[in-house]
N, C-alpha and C positions, 0 to 999 in steps of 0.2 A: 024137370021133376025134382021135388024135394021130399025127403022122408023126415017127418017131424020127430021121429025117434032116433034119428042118426046123429051122432056126435059131430061128424064133419059137416052135415047140413046145418046144424045149429051154429057151428063156427062160421060157416059161409054167410049165414043170414045175420050174424052179429049177436045172436042170443047167448053165445058163449064167447068168452074172451080168447084171444090168440095173439101171438107175436107175428104179424104179417110182414113178410119181406118183399112180396111182389103180388100184383094182381093184374090179370088180363081179362079179356071178354069172357073166357070160358074156364079159367083156372085161378086158384088162390094158392100161394106158397107161404107156408108158416114154418116157424121153428118147432122141432119136435120137443115135447115136454120131458122126454126121457132120452136125451141124446146118447148115442153110442160112438160118436166121433166128434172132433172139435167143431165141424160143420155137419149138422144133421137137420135137413129140411124135408118137408112133405109137400109134394105137388099134388093138389087135389082138384078134380074137376068140379065145377060149380053144379053141374047137373048130376043128380044121384045115379051112379052106376055101381052096382054091387061089386063087380070084379072084372078082370080082363075078359072073363068068359061071357060077360054081359054087354061088352062093347058092341055098338052097332056101327053100320057103315058110315054114318054121319058123324062119328066121333072125330073131333078136330085134332088128329094125330100130328099134323104139321105144326100147329100152334103149340101143342104139348112139347115137342122137341125144341121149338123156338124159346119157350119159357125156360126149359131146363138149361139150354145154352146161355141165355141171358142171366139167369140167376147164378149159374156156376161162375161166369165171368165176374159178376157183381161181388161174389163172395171170395174171389181170388183163387179159384180152384184151377188155375192154368196148368198145373203139373199133373192133374188127374183127379178123378172122383169116381165113386161107384154109384150106379143108378139101379135101384132094386124095386121090383114090383112083386110083392108076395100075393099069391092067388090061392085061396082056399085054406082050410084048417091045417092040412099037413105042411103047408108052406108058412104057417104062423101068421096068416092074415088076421090081424087083431080087430080091425074095424071093417064091417061089411059095406064099405064105400071105397071103390078103387082109389088108390093113391100110390105115388112113387116116392121112394126115399132117395134123396141126394145126400151121399155120405162123402166127406172129404176132410182135408186138413191133417191127414196122417197116411202112412203106408198101410196097405191091406195085403193079406195073404190069400192064397187059393189052394185048395177049396175052402170056402168060408165056414163050413161046419155041417 
C-alpha cells in the first residue's frame, strides 16, 4: 500500500528525489536531509506503515535487520551505531511512515535527551 500524500511513499516511488544508499525487496535506505551525525540514514519500508504500532505479523522483520546490518557494514560503522525508531508525536516521529534512523560516525551519550 502506498499513501499518495506521504513524503516517504513519494521518495520510494521516485516522485521525490533522494540519496539512496541501498534498496532491497521491501526497504529503501536513504541519507537523511538534516543529519545529526556523520552517518545518518533512514531505513524505510516500501509498504506504507504509519508507525511501529501499525506493524502487522507479515512485516519482514528479518529482512529489516539484515538491511540494517548490511548498510552499517557498508558505511564502516563497525565500532557501533545507534538504531532509533521514533513512534508517535511524543517521541518526535516527524513523518507518519515508519522508519528507522541509523546514526553513527561519532560517540553517543546516554540518556539521549
